[in-house]
C-alpha positions in Angstrom: 89.3 -59.3 77.6 89.4 -63.1 78.1 87.0 -65.1 75.9 84.3 -67.0 77.8 84.7 -70.7 78.3 81.8 -71.5 76.0 83.1 -69.0 73.5 86.3 -70.9 73.3 84.4 -74.1 72.8 82.2 -72.7 70.1 85.0 -71.1 68.1 87.3 -74.1 67.8 91.0 -74.0 68.5 94.0 -75.0 66.5 97.4 -76.4 67.5 100.3 -75.7 65.1 103.2 -78.0 64.5 106.0 -78.0 61.9 106.2 -79.4 58.4 108.7 -80.3 55.7 109.7 -76.8 54.9 110.5 -75.9 58.5 112.2 -79.2 59.4 111.8 -80.9 62.8 108.9 -83.0 63.8 107.1 -84.1 60.6 103.6 -83.2 61.6 100.6 -81.2 60.4 98.4 -78.5 61.9 95.7 -80.5 63.5 92.4 -79.5 65.1 91.1 -79.7 68.6 87.6 -78.4 67.8 84.9 -78.6 70.4 81.8 -79.3 68.5 79.2 -79.7 71.2 77.1 -76.7 70.5 74.4 -78.1 68.2 71.7 -80.7 68.5 71.3 -81.9 72.1 71.4 -85.6 72.9 72.1 -87.9 75.7 75.1 -86.4 77.6 74.4 -82.8 76.9 74.6 -82.1 80.6 78.3 -82.4 80.3 78.7 -79.6 77.7 79.9 -77.1 80.3 82.4 -79.6 81.7 83.7 -80.2 78.2 84.2 -76.4 77.8 86.1 -76.2 81.1 88.3 -79.1 79.9 88.9 -77.2 76.6 90.0 -74.1 78.6 92.3 -76.3 80.7 94.0 -77.6 77.6 94.3 -74.5 75.5 94.3 -71.5 77.9 95.7 -72.9 81.1 97.9 -75.7 79.6 96.7 -77.9 82.5 96.5 -81.3 80.8 96.1 -83.3 84.0 93.0 -81.3 85.0 91.6 -81.6 81.5 92.2 -85.3 81.5 90.4 -85.7 84.9 87.3 -83.9 83.5 87.3 -85.7 80.2 87.7 -89.1 81.8 84.6 -88.4 83.9 82.6 -87.6 80.7 84.1 -90.6 78.9 83.0 -92.9 81.7 79.4 -91.7 81.4 79.5 -92.1 77.6 81.0 -95.6 77.7 78.3 -96.7 80.2 75.6 -95.9 77.6 76.4 -99.0 75.6 73.7 -101.6 75.6 73.3 -104.9 73.6 71.1 -104.3 70.6 71.1 -100.5 70.9 73.0 -98.4 68.4 74.4 -95.1 69.7 75.0 -92.3 67.2 76.3 -88.8 67.7 76.1 -86.1 65.0 76.6 -82.4 64.6 73.1 -81.6 63.6 69.7 -83.1 62.6 70.6 -83.3 58.9 73.8 -85.2 59.5 72.1 -87.6 61.9 69.2 -88.3 59.6 71.4 -88.7 56.6 73.6 -91.2 58.4 70.6 -93.2 59.7 69.1 -93.3 56.2 72.3 -94.4 54.6 73.1 -97.1 57.2 69.9 -98.9 58.2 70.4 -101.7 60.7 67.0 -102.4 62.1 68.3 -101.8 65.6 66.8 -99.0 67.8 69.1 -96.0 67.8 69.7 -93.4 70.5 71.1 -90.0 69.7 74.1 -89.2 71.8 75.4 -85.6 72.3 78.5 -84.7 70.5 80.0 -84.1 74.0 80.8 -87.8 74.1 82.6 -87.9 70.7 84.4 -84.6 71.6 85.6 -86.0 75.0 87.0 -89.1 73.3 88.8 -87.0 70.7 90.2 -84.5 73.2 91.5 -87.4 75.4 93.3 -88.6 72.2 94.8 -85.1 71.9 96.1 -85.2 75.4 97.5 -88.8 74.8 99.3 -87.5 71.7 100.7 -84.6 73.6 101.9 -86.9 76.4 103.3 -89.5 74.0 100.8 -92.4 74.5 100.0 -93.0 70.8 98.3 -96.4 71.4 95.9 -94.8 73.9 95.3 -91.9 71.4 94.5 -94.3 68.6 91.9 -96.2 70.8 90.3 -92.9 71.8 90.1 -91.7 68.2 88.5 -95.0 67.2 85.9 -94.5 70.0 85.1 -91.1 68.7 84.8 -92.3 65.1 82.6 -95.2 66.1 80.2 -93.0 68.0 80.2 -90.1 65.5 80.8 -91.9 62.2 79.8 -88.9 60.0 82.1 -86.4 61.8 85.2 -85.5 59.8 87.4 -84.1 62.6 88.6 -87.3 64.3 89.6 -88.7 60.9 91.9 -85.7 60.4 93.3 -86.2 63.9 93.8 -89.9 63.2 95.5 -89.0 59.9 97.9 -86.8 61.9 98.7 -89.6 64.3 99.2 -92.3 61.6 101.5 -89.9 59.9 103.6 -89.6 63.1 103.7 -93.4 63.1 105.1 -93.5 59.5 101.9 -95.1 58.2 101.5 -92.6 55.3 99.1 -94.6 53.1 96.8 -95.1 56.1 97.1 -91.5 57.1 96.3 -90.4 53.5 93.2 -92.5 53.6 92.0 -90.9 56.8 92.6 -87.3 55.5 90.6 -88.2 52.4 87.8 -89.6 54.5 87.8 -86.4 56.5 87.5 -84.3 53.3 84.6 -86.5 52.0 82.8 -86.2 55.3 83.4 -82.4 55.6 81.5 -81.8 52.4 78.0 -80.9 53.3 78.8 -80.7 57.0 79.0 -77.6 59.3 82.8 -77.7 59.2 84.0 -74.6 57.3 86.7 -73.9 54.8 89.4 -73.6 57.5 89.0 -77.3 58.4 88.9 -78.4 54.8 92.1 -76.4 54.0 93.7 -78.1 57.0 92.7 -81.5 55.8 94.1 -80.7 52.3 97.4 -79.7 53.9 97.5 -83.0 55.7 96.7 -84.8 52.5 99.5 -82.9 50.7 102.0 -83.7 53.5 101.3 -87.4 53.2 101.6 -87.3 49.4 105.0 -85.6 49.8 106.1 -88.4 52.2 105.0 -90.9 49.4 106.8 -88.8 46.8 103.6 -88.3 44.8 104.7 -84.8 43.9 102.0 -83.7 41.4 99.2 -84.9 43.7 100.9 -83.1 46.6 101.2 -79.9 44.7 97.5 -80.1 43.7 96.5 -80.7 47.4 98.3 -77.6 48.6 96.9 -75.6 45.7 93.4 -76.7 46.8 94.2 -75.7 50.4 95.2 -72.2 49.2 91.9 -71.8 47.3 90.1 -72.4 50.6 92.5 -70.4 52.8 94.4 -67.9 50.6 97.8 -66.8 51.9 98.4 -69.7 54.3 102.1 -69.6 55.0 102.5 -73.3 55.7 100.9 -74.3 52.3 103.2 -71.8 50.5 106.3 -73.1 52.2 105.3 -76.7 51.3 104.8 -75.7 47.7 108.3 -74.2 47.7 109.6 -77.4 49.2 108.0 -79.4 46.4 109.4 -77.1 43.8 112.9 -77.7 45.2 112.6 -81.4 45.9 110.5 -82.9 43.2 112.5 -84.5 40.4 112.5 -82.7 37.0 110.5 -84.7 34.4 112.9 -86.4 32.0 111.5 -84.7 28.9 111.8 -81.3 30.5 115.4 -82.0 31.7 116.5 -83.0 28.2 115.0 -80.1 26.4 116.1 -77.2 28.7 119.1 -75.3 27.3 122.4 -75.6 29.1 123.5 -72.2 30.6 126.0 -70.5 28.3 125.0 -72.3 25.1 
């Protein structure tokens, strides 16, 4: 039986790509979660459209149709901007109130539905899939600016920066995603994913001990994950042996 459109949106979906141990494109599992099921704000009337776009991406593999729908939502969201008015999207009341308390500006603030941040991020996903990385970066920055306490677009940006070879910047984005995920409604699956992204970038930077610790942490959250296990095997084979250990190990046959 097929899942309902809104069921797909509520569950969140993952796209899988290869890592060091498997060779090929050096990329990380990344999320394309649809988060617009919580607190309603301006733009909530587009939730069903967002869910249809999600189905077009993940079930029908119809990126042009999804882009058309998402661009219509994005146009509405972009038109909300007004001088002197702060727009903020959040996953729930607690996240919204915490952000407003921690970042006072004195400006009036309007709560925008997560549909807008979701639309920007899923447009970025399509741009990544179609090879337009500059457009993807702009869309992710839009999503982050509108939903600054949302961890997910930071993880997606970490993935994109990693593709561009900007590993230090990618690492910073994954760490931001992990910090924001604590206390949010994102579960252990997302955190495990972000730890794997962190580990991947640390491997690229040849920070082997930190990379090993990141993958160990991901396995604590998601035991048995095959990708994390493969990457730990890669680290074991690739990391240099500490000099002290190398000089004290007996030579075979002695």
